[in-house]
Backbone bond lengths (Angstrom), bond angles and torsions (degrees), N, CA, C in turn:
res aa  C-N    CA-C-N  psi(-1)  N-CA   C-N-CA  omega(-1)  CA-C   N-CA-C  phi
1 M - - - 1.455 - - 1.527 111.51 -
2 H 1.336 116.14 -45.49 1.459 119.49 177.89 1.526 110.68 -57.65
3 W 1.324 115.52 -46.98 1.477 119.70 -176.16 1.518 109.62 -65.47
4 D 1.331 117.82 -44.48 1.456 121.48 179.60 1.513 111.54 -57.68
5 E 1.325 115.59 -46.07 1.462 119.31 -177.83 1.515 111.25 -65.79
6 T 1.345 115.97 -42.64 1.460 120.15 -179.98 1.524 111.95 -61.87
7 N 1.349 115.94 -32.20 1.444 120.96 -177.30 1.536 113.48 -99.37
8 G 1.333 116.21 18.90 1.442 120.69 171.10 1.508 116.46 84.44
9 K 1.328 119.00 6.26 1.453 121.63 -178.68 1.541 109.22 -91.04
10 T 1.329 115.39 59.21 1.467 120.42 -172.01 1.529 112.40 -71.33
11 A 1.333 118.02 -29.81 1.468 119.24 -178.86 1.530 110.85 -64.37
12 R 1.328 116.98 -45.07 1.463 120.19 179.24 1.533 110.62 -66.96
13 T 1.333 116.61 -37.47 1.453 119.84 178.56 1.526 110.96 -65.87
14 D 1.326 116.53 -42.49 1.449 120.87 179.78 1.531 111.46 -62.17
15 Q 1.327 116.09 -40.64 1.464 119.89 179.23 1.526 111.08 -64.66
16 L 1.328 117.27 -41.36 1.455 120.29 179.82 1.526 112.37 -68.10
17 V 1.338 116.23 -42.89 1.470 119.82 179.71 1.513 109.80 -64.45
18 T 1.338 117.88 -40.74 1.452 120.55 178.58 1.527 111.01 -61.81
19 T 1.321 116.11 -40.04 1.483 120.09 177.20 1.523 110.62 -62.47
20 L 1.323 116.94 -43.83 1.467 120.20 178.63 1.527 111.20 -63.05
21 E 1.317 116.65 -41.06 1.462 119.96 177.80 1.519 111.36 -60.19
22 Q 1.318 116.79 -43.54 1.454 120.85 -179.81 1.525 111.17 -63.36
23 H 1.340 116.54 -40.37 1.464 120.31 177.97 1.525 111.12 -63.51
24 V 1.330 116.37 -43.03 1.474 120.76 -178.70 1.519 109.94 -64.89
25 I 1.328 116.78 -44.90 1.467 120.18 179.42 1.508 111.10 -61.49
26 A 1.345 116.18 -43.56 1.468 120.28 179.42 1.527 112.05 -64.06
27 R 1.345 116.03 -37.04 1.462 119.27 -177.74 1.529 112.54 -75.33
28 T 1.327 116.59 -39.79 1.452 119.81 -176.42 1.512 113.47 -89.56
29 G 1.329 116.50 -24.36 1.462 119.71 -176.93 1.510 112.96 72.72
30 S 1.322 118.20 17.70 1.471 122.26 -177.74 1.516 110.10 -132.25
31 P 1.312 116.92 151.45 1.468 118.77 176.21 1.528 110.94 -69.34
32 L 1.304 115.57 157.69 1.447 119.77 179.94 1.530 110.93 -76.44
33 P 1.332 118.36 144.84 1.468 120.48 176.93 1.520 111.42 -70.36
34 A 1.321 114.86 168.75 1.466 119.47 179.87 1.511 108.96 -62.51
35 P 1.342 117.85 140.34 1.473 120.70 -177.11 1.531 111.14 -74.91
36 A 1.321 114.59 153.02 1.473 120.67 174.03 1.529 107.83 -90.30
37 P 1.328 117.28 141.28 1.464 119.24 178.75 1.520 111.86 -64.79
38 A 1.296 116.56 146.38 1.470 121.08 -179.96 1.519 109.64 -131.31
39 A 1.316 115.37 139.36 1.458 120.01 178.09 1.506 110.06 -73.51
40 P 1.325 118.96 145.31 1.467 120.65 179.02 1.528 110.78 -65.53
41 T 1.329 115.40 148.09 1.466 121.28 179.74 1.516 109.97 -91.63
42 T 1.312 116.78 130.96 1.454 121.89 179.09 1.531 109.00 -125.42
43 P 1.325 118.59 147.79 1.463 120.58 178.56 1.524 111.49 -60.21
44 Q 1.342 115.38 146.47 1.462 120.87 178.73 1.526 109.80 -130.69
45 P 1.318 118.76 144.53 1.468 120.71 178.56 1.530 110.68 -71.14
46 M 1.312 116.25 155.31 1.458 121.18 -178.68 1.523 111.64 -62.52
47 S 1.328 117.18 -25.90 1.461 120.60 179.72 1.514 112.02 -61.52
48 N 1.338 118.12 -19.79 1.454 120.97 179.04 1.532 112.32 -66.10
49 L 1.333 117.03 -17.16 1.466 120.02 177.17 1.523 110.89 -63.42
50 F 1.311 116.98 -20.27 1.474 120.61 -176.45 1.524 112.10 -110.35
51 T 1.329 116.05 14.46 1.468 118.92 171.09 1.519 108.57 -78.53
52 A 1.317 115.46 169.05 1.476 120.20 -176.87 1.508 111.99 -56.54
53 R 1.320 117.64 -31.39 1.460 121.34 -176.19 1.518 113.34 -67.60
54 Y 1.345 117.29 -38.33 1.456 120.32 -173.54 1.534 113.93 -118.79
55 R 1.316 117.31 -1.46 1.468 119.77 -173.77 1.517 111.73 -59.02
56 R 1.328 118.05 -46.18 1.460 120.18 -175.57 1.509 111.54 -60.88
57 R 1.336 117.26 -49.10 1.480 118.46 -177.86 1.509 111.41 -66.05
58 T 1.356 117.59 -34.30 1.457 119.97 178.14 1.525 110.91 -63.49
59 V 1.323 116.62 -47.04 1.476 121.18 -179.65 1.530 110.42 -65.51
60 V 1.334 116.85 -44.70 1.466 120.34 -178.86 1.531 111.05 -59.20
61 L 1.319 116.93 -45.37 1.457 120.00 -177.42 1.528 111.18 -70.27
62 C 1.336 117.60 -37.74 1.473 119.93 178.02 1.526 110.92 -64.32
63 V 1.328 117.80 -43.45 1.464 120.84 179.75 1.522 110.67 -68.05
64 A 1.343 116.84 -41.61 1.458 119.67 179.87 1.524 111.19 -62.97
65 M 1.336 117.06 -44.20 1.454 120.10 178.76 1.512 112.15 -65.81
66 T 1.335 116.71 -33.17 1.466 120.16 176.40 1.529 110.66 -60.59
67 F 1.317 116.67 -50.99 1.469 119.62 -178.85 1.524 111.61 -67.28
68 F 1.324 116.43 -39.62 1.468 119.11 -178.16 1.521 111.21 -63.35
69 L 1.313 118.15 -45.82 1.467 120.07 -177.93 1.522 112.35 -77.05
70 L 1.327 117.69 -24.30 1.463 119.07 169.99 1.530 109.27 -62.79
71 G 1.322 116.64 -43.62 1.452 120.16 179.01 1.516 112.32 -68.02
72 Y 1.326 116.45 -43.82 1.466 120.67 -176.60 1.521 111.41 -64.33
73 Y 1.315 117.03 -53.21 1.472 120.11 -179.00 1.512 111.85 -73.32
74 G 1.321 116.99 -31.16 1.473 118.82 175.83 1.514 111.55 -61.65
75 F 1.315 116.67 -31.13 1.463 120.10 176.66 1.527 111.31 -81.40
76 N 1.331 116.85 -54.08 1.474 120.70 -171.65 1.505 114.11 -66.66
77 N 1.320 117.39 -41.65 1.459 119.16 -174.74 1.531 113.76 -71.24
78 W 1.339 116.21 -18.38 1.454 118.80 -173.13 1.527 114.13 -112.02
79 V 1.309 118.00 -0.58 1.467 120.09 -175.92 1.541 111.96 -57.97
80 P 1.330 120.27 -55.90 1.470 118.74 -176.99 1.515 113.88 -59.91
81 T 1.332 116.51 -46.09 1.460 121.16 -177.72 1.517 111.91 -61.93
82 L 1.318 116.71 -46.95 1.459 119.51 -176.50 1.524 112.76 -73.13
83 L 1.325 117.15 -28.88 1.467 119.16 176.02 1.533 110.46 -65.81
84 V 1.340 115.26 -41.29 1.470 118.77 178.20 1.534 110.20 -66.66
85 D 1.340 116.27 -42.30 1.453 119.86 178.16 1.528 112.23 -62.32
86 R 1.306 115.66 -28.02 1.463 119.40 -179.15 1.527 112.04 -78.45
87 G 1.331 117.39 -13.65 1.452 118.82 176.87 1.513 114.96 125.52
88 L 1.332 117.78 -8.09 1.461 119.49 178.63 1.522 110.13 -73.21
89 T 1.318 116.36 150.56 1.453 119.73 173.76 1.524 108.96 -71.64
90 I 1.327 115.11 161.67 1.458 119.39 178.15 1.531 110.84 -59.34
91 S 1.348 116.26 -39.19 1.464 120.50 179.10 1.526 110.61 -62.89
92 A 1.328 117.92 -45.06 1.468 121.04 -179.54 1.525 110.57 -65.52
93 A 1.341 117.15 -40.11 1.466 120.74 179.75 1.528 110.92 -65.15
94 L 1.336 116.94 -39.40 1.466 119.54 178.68 1.526 110.72 -70.22
95 T 1.336 117.58 -30.92 1.459 119.50 175.52 1.525 111.18 -63.56
96 V 1.327 115.89 -42.18 1.455 119.97 177.69 1.520 110.96 -61.91
97 T 1.328 117.57 -46.92 1.453 120.65 -178.71 1.530 111.21 -65.82
98 T 1.331 117.88 -32.05 1.464 120.29 176.83 1.524 110.95 -66.24
99 V 1.322 116.82 -42.35 1.463 120.24 176.33 1.526 110.39 -61.99
100 L 1.332 115.82 -41.80 1.457 119.80 -179.97 1.523 112.15 -63.72
101 S 1.315 115.79 -32.39 1.476 118.81 -177.88 1.503 113.06 -69.96
102 A 1.339 117.82 -14.77 1.476 120.99 177.57 1.529 112.05 -83.89
103 S 1.328 116.95 -12.45 1.463 119.68 -174.29 1.519 114.92 -69.51
104 P 1.355 120.76 -30.27 1.481 118.19 179.38 1.514 114.17 -57.65
105 L 1.336 118.38 -35.68 1.464 120.38 177.73 1.521 109.92 -63.69
106 A 1.333 116.57 -46.15 1.472 120.26 177.65 1.529 110.17 -62.82
107 A 1.324 117.08 -36.18 1.469 120.57 -179.52 1.519 111.23 -65.17
108 T 1.321 116.41 -39.61 1.462 120.16 178.58 1.521 110.54 -63.22
109 L 1.323 116.22 -42.40 1.466 120.07 178.03 1.526 111.15 -65.42
110 L 1.349 117.05 -37.44 1.457 121.16 178.10 1.520 111.22 -66.17
111 A 1.329 116.50 -35.92 1.464 120.26 -177.57 1.538 112.58 -69.57
112 L 1.314 116.74 -27.27 1.467 120.40 -175.21 1.540 112.96 -55.20
113 P 1.351 118.86 -50.72 1.468 117.33 -176.33 1.530 114.85 -82.94
114 I 1.335 119.12 -8.71 1.466 118.39 -173.37 1.520 113.60 -112.65
115 T 1.331 119.09 -19.27 1.452 120.62 -173.33 1.519 111.83 -60.44
116 D 1.313 117.85 -41.32 1.456 121.87 -177.56 1.535 113.44 -103.69
117 R 1.318 116.77 3.03 1.468 118.87 -174.97 1.510 113.17 -81.73
118 W 1.328 117.32 -40.51 1.472 121.68 -177.22 1.519 109.55 -123.92
119 E 1.323 114.75 170.10 1.458 120.79 175.15 1.538 109.11 -55.76
120 R 1.321 117.03 126.36 1.455 120.81 -169.06 1.509 113.59 -67.05
121 K 1.318 118.31 -34.22 1.463 117.58 -178.63 1.531 110.06 -67.38
122 R 1.334 118.64 -34.94 1.461 121.00 175.64 1.501 111.91 -67.74
123 T 1.333 115.00 -40.51 1.471 119.81 178.55 1.516 110.49 -62.36
124 C 1.345 117.22 -42.73 1.456 121.03 177.32 1.527 111.17 -60.93
125 M 1.306 117.17 -42.12 1.462 121.20 -178.98 1.528 110.58 -62.80
126 V 1.329 117.22 -45.77 1.466 120.64 -179.55 1.522 110.73 -63.94
127 L 1.322 116.86 -43.70 1.471 120.00 179.65 1.522 112.66 -63.84
128 C 1.334 116.35 -38.43 1.462 119.77 177.50 1.528 110.60 -64.17
129 M 1.324 117.07 -39.41 1.463 120.45 178.87 1.521 110.82 -67.31
130 L 1.313 116.94 -39.69 1.484 120.11 177.75 1.527 110.67 -64.97
131 A 1.347 116.14 -40.00 1.460 119.90 177.57 1.529 110.24 -62.94
132 A 1.334 116.27 -41.66 1.460 120.62 179.64 1.527 110.91 -62.88
133 A 1.323 117.60 -41.29 1.460 121.59 179.02 1.525 110.22 -64.21
134 A 1.340 117.31 -41.71 1.468 119.93 179.85 1.529 111.15 -67.73
135 V 1.330 117.40 -39.64 1.476 120.50 177.12 1.530 110.56 -62.34
136 T 1.328 116.65 -40.38 1.464 120.06 179.23 1.518 111.10 -61.34
137 A 1.339 116.20 -44.45 1.464 120.02 177.26 1.529 110.52 -61.75
138 F 1.330 117.13 -40.69 1.466 121.63 178.26 1.517 111.20 -62.40
139 A 1.323 116.45 -38.28 1.458 120.40 -174.93 1.527 113.04 -71.06
140 Y 1.320 117.12 -32.27 1.470 119.05 -170.14 1.516 114.62 -111.82
141 T 1.338 118.38 -3.95 1.460 118.79 179.51 1.522 110.90 -80.83
142 H 1.325 115.03 151.32 1.473 121.57 174.51 1.527 111.45 -118.29
143 N 1.319 115.37 8.26 1.472 122.00 178.80 1.520 109.07 -97.28
144 Y 1.328 116.19 128.74 1.459 119.60 -174.99 1.527 112.49 -63.50
145 A 1.336 117.58 -42.65 1.469 120.44 179.50 1.513 111.28 -63.62
146 T 1.329 116.85 -41.49 1.462 120.63 178.47 1.522 109.92 -65.35
147 L 1.328 116.27 -35.98 1.456 120.88 177.81 1.522 110.73 -60.62
148 V 1.319 116.24 -45.44 1.477 120.29 -178.48 1.525 110.31 -66.79
149 V 1.330 117.37 -46.45 1.458 121.42 -176.77 1.531 110.80 -65.62
150 S 1.335 116.95 -45.93 1.472 119.32 -179.60 1.511 111.53 -66.91
151 G 1.339 117.48 -35.07 1.467 119.85 176.60 1.523 111.21 -65.90
152 F 1.326 116.39 -41.12 1.468 120.01 178.41 1.525 110.08 -63.07
153 L 1.331 117.22 -44.18 1.465 120.75 -179.40 1.525 111.47 -66.02
154 T 1.339 115.89 -35.84 1.464 118.59 177.00 1.521 111.17 -59.97
155 Q 1.329 115.95 -49.51 1.461 119.75 177.93 1.514 111.60 -62.90
156 L 1.333 116.69 -39.99 1.459 120.90 179.40 1.520 111.42 -57.44
157 F 1.339 116.44 -49.34 1.458 119.64 -177.58 1.528 112.56 -72.22
158 F 1.332 116.74 -36.09 1.460 118.97 177.35 1.529 111.36 -62.45
159 V 1.325 116.75 -48.30 1.475 119.73 -176.23 1.532 110.61 -70.59
160 T 1.323 117.90 -35.20 1.461 119.06 175.22 1.519 111.01 -63.64
161 T 1.332 116.88 -38.18 1.458 120.68 175.81 1.519 110.66 -59.22
162 F 1.335 116.55 -41.23 1.454 120.25 177.05 1.523 111.39 -55.77
163 Q 1.343 117.00 -44.77 1.468 120.81 -177.74 1.531 110.35 -60.20
164 V 1.326 115.10 -47.36 1.481 118.89 -177.59 1.533 111.10 -71.38
165 L 1.328 115.69 -40.03 1.462 120.61 -177.06 1.516 112.04 -64.63
166 Y 1.333 117.34 -38.84 1.455 119.50 -179.75 1.518 112.65 -73.52
167 A 1.330 117.18 -17.67 1.466 120.01 170.24 1.524 110.15 -81.89
168 Y 1.332 116.34 -31.42 1.469 121.13 -176.23 1.524 113.06 -77.73
169 L 1.330 117.42 -38.82 1.477 120.94 -175.39 1.524 113.24 -53.47
170 P 1.336 120.28 -54.89 1.461 118.86 -176.52 1.525 113.76 -67.86
171 E 1.328 117.49 -19.96 1.472 119.67 179.28 1.521 112.32 -67.80
172 N 1.309 117.81 -14.54 1.462 121.39 -176.73 1.521 113.83 -82.46
173 F 1.326 116.66 -7.29 1.462 119.82 -174.46 1.515 110.84 -130.46
174 P 1.338 117.34 152.14 1.452 120.88 177.62 1.519 110.88 -71.80
175 T 1.311 116.47 171.87 1.466 121.60 -174.55 1.523 113.19 -51.56
176 A 1.317 116.34 -48.29 1.466 120.11 -173.74 1.512 113.73 -67.61
177 L 1.345 117.16 -19.28 1.476 121.09 -177.89 1.517 112.23 -118.11
178 R 1.319 117.34 5.31 1.449 119.57 -171.20 1.536 112.63 -64.01
179 G 1.314 116.30 -48.90 1.452 119.50 179.72 1.527 111.96 -67.03
180 S 1.341 116.50 -40.59 1.467 120.17 179.56 1.525 111.65 -64.90
181 G 1.340 116.29 -45.44 1.463 119.89 -177.94 1.516 112.52 -65.96
182 A 1.335 116.63 -50.23 1.454 119.95 179.79 1.532 110.67 -64.60
183 G 1.326 116.59 -38.85 1.457 120.38 179.59 1.521 112.84 -65.96
184 L 1.337 116.11 -40.01 1.469 118.97 178.42 1.518 111.41 -64.04
185 A 1.348 117.01 -46.87 1.459 119.98 -179.43 1.535 110.83 -61.57
186 N 1.332 115.58 -43.44 1.461 118.81 179.28 1.524 111.59 -67.36
187 G 1.346 117.06 -37.93 1.456 120.73 179.08 1.518 112.58 -64.77
188 V 1.338 116.72 -41.17 1.466 119.90 177.45 1.531 109.56 -63.49
189 G 1.347 115.52 -41.47 1.462 119.22 177.66 1.518 112.96 -62.40
190 R 1.338 115.96 -40.18 1.476 119.52 178.67 1.514 111.45 -65.65
191 A 1.318 116.74 -36.55 1.464 119.49 176.57 1.517 110.54 -62.43
192 A 1.343 115.49 -39.45 1.478 119.90 175.56 1.513 110.46 -64.63
193 G 1.343 116.35 -35.64 1.456 119.48 177.72 1.522 112.10 -62.56
194 I 1.341 116.40 -37.33 1.462 120.27 175.47 1.522 110.40 -63.80
195 A 1.312 115.75 -42.77 1.471 120.65 -178.82 1.525 112.15 -71.29
196 S 1.352 116.66 -19.03 1.461 119.08 -175.49 1.528 113.09 -61.36
197 G 1.334 116.52 -29.64 1.456 119.63 177.92 1.503 112.08 -60.37
198 F 1.318 116.59 -44.53 1.469 121.08 179.66 1.536 110.95 -71.94
199 I 1.337 115.97 -39.21 1.466 120.05 -179.09 1.529 109.84 -65.43
200 T 1.318 116.70 -46.01 1.457 119.99 -179.40 1.518 111.27 -65.05
201 A 1.348 117.17 -37.94 1.470 120.60 178.00 1.526 110.69 -60.12
202 A 1.329 115.72 -41.62 1.470 118.87 178.84 1.529 110.94 -65.88
203 I 1.337 116.08 -39.14 1.466 119.47 179.99 1.524 111.23 -67.02
204 V 1.332 116.03 -40.85 1.463 120.46 179.79 1.528 110.10 -61.70
205 T 1.325 116.72 -40.65 1.459 120.78 -180.00 1.527 112.21 -59.15
206 V 1.308 115.59 -37.28 1.462 120.82 -175.83 1.537 111.83 -91.07
207 L 1.335 116.63 -44.65 1.457 120.25 -170.10 1.529 114.60 -112.32
208 G 1.297 117.88 -9.96 1.452 120.62 176.45 1.531 113.68 77.94
209 F 1.357 114.79 -162.68 1.465 123.34 -174.33 1.520 111.15 -56.03
210 A 1.328 116.45 -56.16 1.475 120.63 -176.39 1.516 111.40 -62.52
211 G 1.330 117.83 -37.60 1.454 121.06 179.67 1.512 112.70 -65.50
212 A 1.343 116.80 -38.42 1.455 120.22 -179.72 1.525 111.37 -63.24
213 F 1.329 115.21 -48.85 1.462 118.29 -179.09 1.534 111.80 -76.41
214 G 1.321 117.00 -27.16 1.457 119.34 172.12 1.525 110.98 -62.77
215 A 1.328 116.88 -38.49 1.469 120.85 176.67 1.523 110.95 -64.63
216 A 1.339 117.05 -39.21 1.475 120.58 177.14 1.520 110.15 -61.22
217 A 1.344 116.62 -40.04 1.452 120.72 177.49 1.526 111.09 -64.43
218 L 1.330 116.55 -40.52 1.453 120.74 178.23 1.527 111.63 -63.65
219 F 1.311 116.13 -44.97 1.470 119.99 179.41 1.528 111.04 -61.17
220 S 1.323 116.42 -42.02 1.468 120.38 178.82 1.522 111.11 -64.07
221 T 1.324 116.76 -40.66 1.454 120.84 178.21 1.515 111.47 -62.67
222 L 1.326 116.53 -44.36 1.466 120.38 179.56 1.525 111.38 -63.01
223 A 1.331 116.61 -40.48 1.476 119.87 178.72 1.527 109.71 -61.11
224 G 1.329 117.08 -45.98 1.461 120.42 -179.56 1.519 112.83 -62.79
225 L 1.341 116.41 -42.85 1.454 120.26 -179.62 1.517 111.96 -66.23
226 I 1.320 116.74 -38.43 1.473 120.00 -179.98 1.519 111.24 -66.30
227 I 1.336 116.35 -45.36 1.471 119.80 179.35 1.525 110.44 -66.10
228 G 1.330 116.49 -47.02 1.448 120.51 -177.40 1.510 114.43 -66.41
229 T 1.329 117.12 -33.72 1.467 121.46 -176.99 1.525 113.17 -89.53
230 F 1.308 117.25 -43.36 1.455 120.56 -172.83 1.533 114.30 -109.89
231 G 1.332 117.47 -10.46 1.460 120.05 -179.81 1.515 112.78 -67.43
232 A 1.318 116.53 152.54 1.469 121.46 -179.02 1.521 108.82 -75.90
233 N 1.315 114.73 146.46 1.465 122.35 175.51 1.523 108.44 -84.80
234 T 1.311 118.11 112.27 1.469 121.77 -177.92 1.514 112.66 -105.68
235 H 1.315 117.51 6.34 1.463 120.83 -174.59 1.523 110.99 -71.97
236 D 1.341 116.60 130.79 1.459 122.92 177.36 1.523 112.64 56.25
237 R 1.324 117.30 39.75 1.453 120.86 177.40 1.506 110.43 -126.77
238 N 1.312 114.94 146.67 1.453 120.23 173.66 1.517 109.09 -63.55
239 L 1.324 117.09 138.01 1.459 120.53 -175.85 1.528 113.50 -61.68
240 D 1.316 117.97 -26.98 1.460 120.06 178.43 1.515 112.56 -92.20
241 D 1.324 117.63 3.51 1.464 121.67 179.64 1.517 108.46 -113.28
242 V 1.329 116.63 47.31 1.463 120.99 -171.72 1.509 113.52 -71.26
243 D 1.342 117.16 -15.01 1.458 119.54 -178.13 1.524 113.11 -100.54
244 G 1.351 116.75 -3.74 1.457 119.69 -179.75 1.503 111.86 -71.15
245 H 1.314 116.47 153.34 1.465 120.99 178.12 1.528 111.36 -105.16
246 Q 1.329 115.40 3.66 1.458 119.58 178.53 1.525 108.20 -126.98
247 Q 1.328 116.00 167.62 1.442 120.50 173.77 1.520 108.42 -64.36
248 S 1.313 115.91 155.38 1.447 119.90 175.47 1.520 110.00 -60.83
249 A 1.322 115.97 155.15 1.466 120.01 -178.81 1.513 110.91 -61.60
250 V 1.322 117.42 -34.19 1.448 120.55 179.26 1.527 111.00 -65.40
251 A 1.356 115.56 -45.40 1.462 119.35 -179.95 1.526 111.31 -63.07
252 K 1.339 115.98 -40.63 1.459 119.75 -178.74 1.521 111.37 -67.71
253 S 1.343 116.41 -42.03 1.465 118.53 -177.82 1.508 110.99 -68.02
254 S 1.343 117.13 -40.32 1.447 119.29 -179.68 1.517 112.04 -70.62
255 A 1.353 116.83 -36.60 1.446 120.22 179.01 1.524 111.28 -68.49
256 A 1.348 116.38 -34.43 1.452 119.65 -178.53 1.519 111.91 -76.38
257 S 1.336 116.86 -33.66 1.450 119.13 -173.76 1.502 114.40 -88.81
258 E 1.351 117.83 -23.36 1.445 119.78 -175.51 1.517 110.95 -139.33
259 P 1.333 118.80 148.14 1.460 121.02 173.27 1.507 110.17 -68.05
260 R 1.346 115.89 161.18 1.464 120.52 -176.79 1.526 111.60 -61.49
261 T 1.320 117.27 -39.59 1.464 120.95 179.57 1.510 107.39 -112.26
262 L 1.304 118.04 123.08 1.444 122.55 -177.18 1.519 110.58 -113.58
263 E 1.329 115.52 144.76 1.460 119.85 178.20 1.523 108.25 -77.33
264 R 1.301 115.23 148.67 1.452 118.73 177.06 1.514 110.23 -70.72
265 A 1.302 115.90 145.25 1.461 119.89 174.22 1.521 109.29 -73.34
266 A 1.318 116.18 162.56 1.460 119.61 -179.18 1.514 110.40 -61.83
267 A 1.319 117.17 -38.32 1.454 120.78 178.10 1.520 108.26 -123.41
268 P 1.341 119.21 137.42 1.455 121.16 -178.58 1.534 110.52 -60.48
269 A 1.338 114.27 142.05 1.460 118.55 178.11 1.507 110.26 -72.85
270 T 1.293 115.39 152.08 1.462 120.33 179.02 1.514 109.31 -77.39
271 P 1.325 118.82 128.62 1.474 120.19 179.24 1.512 110.45 -56.46
272 Q 1.324 115.41 139.83 1.442 121.04 -179.24 1.520 109.91 -103.07
273 H 1.287 116.11 151.22 1.453 121.25 178.79 1.509 108.64 -119.42
274 Y 1.307 117.07 135.90 1.454 122.62 -172.39 1.504 109.66 -126.98
275 S 1.320 113.93 157.37 1.461 119.57 177.13 1.511 111.47 -110.79
276 E 1.363 117.39 8.19 1.454 119.06 -176.86 1.522 110.87 -74.80
277 P 1.325 117.52 169.21 1.471 120.80 -179.61 1.515 111.57 -56.99
278 L 1.325 116.35 146.34 1.466 120.95 -177.40 1.518 111.37 -64.10
279 D 1.361 118.01 -35.40 1.469 119.96 -179.87 1.519 110.74 -57.48
280 A 1.335 116.46 -41.64 1.471 120.11 -177.85 1.523 109.63 -66.71
281 R 1.331 116.91 -44.60 1.474 119.93 -178.82 1.513 110.65 -65.90
282 R 1.359 116.16 -41.11 1.453 119.29 -179.48 1.513 111.09 -62.68
283 G 1.327 118.08 -46.27 1.459 120.04 179.57 1.488 112.50 -61.43
284 R 1.365 116.84 -39.33 1.450 119.54 -179.60 1.515 111.75 -66.58
285 A 1.349 117.62 -44.07 1.452 120.50 179.20 1.509 111.54 -62.38
286 S 1.335 117.04 -39.62 1.467 120.60 178.48 1.509 111.75 -63.37
287 D 1.350 115.81 -43.48 1.466 119.15 -178.38 1.505 112.72 -67.48
288 L 1.352 117.33 -24.22 1.458 119.87 -179.18 1.518 113.90 -92.96
289 G 1.338 117.02 3.29 1.456 117.87 175.36 1.500 114.58 128.84
290 G 1.342 117.65 13.69 1.441 120.46 176.07 1.514 109.39 -74.56
291 P 1.344 117.77 -166.65 1.473 120.52 -177.98 1.503 110.55 -58.88
292 P 1.370 119.49 147.98 1.459 121.85 -179.69 1.511 110.89 -62.78
293 R 1.324 115.69 152.71 1.458 121.66 -179.89 1.506 109.62 -59.18
294 G 1.327 115.27 142.39 1.452 119.90 178.69 1.506 111.60 96.93
295 T 1.377 118.31 -3.34 1.451 119.93 -178.75 1.511 112.43 -105.40
296 D 1.370 117.17 6.67 1.438 118.18 -178.70 1.514 110.93 -83.20
């Protein structure tokens, strides 16, 4: 909706917002509150990511993605080779990697109930810590069953982190910079992923099997701490109000005037039609139960 409106596709945006309003009214059984005014969205150059307003979040996300993907690819790219070097047969090593390859499906199912349940930066931090703990167990165990289970859990937590992290990244930037900001952070992380092969090779030469996966655990821990400590809080905030320290006015007014769960009225309310700016209507519908922020 943000992108459509910014690029002049107001008819399609108006139709979608009207549909959301009707769904919210039908679900709550109450009329919508008065909209909050919203400033028009204008295109911004990518260089604005490094202005005082956005510089901190841009740097924090780039550094966090760097460490996270160093850990992720440092683990995944070296599992078969290092398992064989540790003494497993090629067949046993391939069995482990086959089990690990099934974890992304489980990770997607795990992400479904948690991605929108809690503040995403905290969720990312916890998942990174769990991945680091699983990698550590994988690095130092000599039991085959523990190796398989810890490897599966490592992949599970890493891929679940991806699901939550990719929802969190664009929430840190306003509409005009959302794709640029999220793309830059992800691109820097991917560049680190390319370099991880050389970094892990150097670590293996010096520290061996346990050192390589211990480094992956360290990188994952650092990524979680950086996001959890320095990442922006995007919970219950309008996507274009990323620098505010309070909830949006719409969220506060709706939270103050009505309980979170409302009983349906005996008869459905008649959908209302408004002439106010689409940004205001969109924010209000989202705060009253429309799609979670970051999904527009």
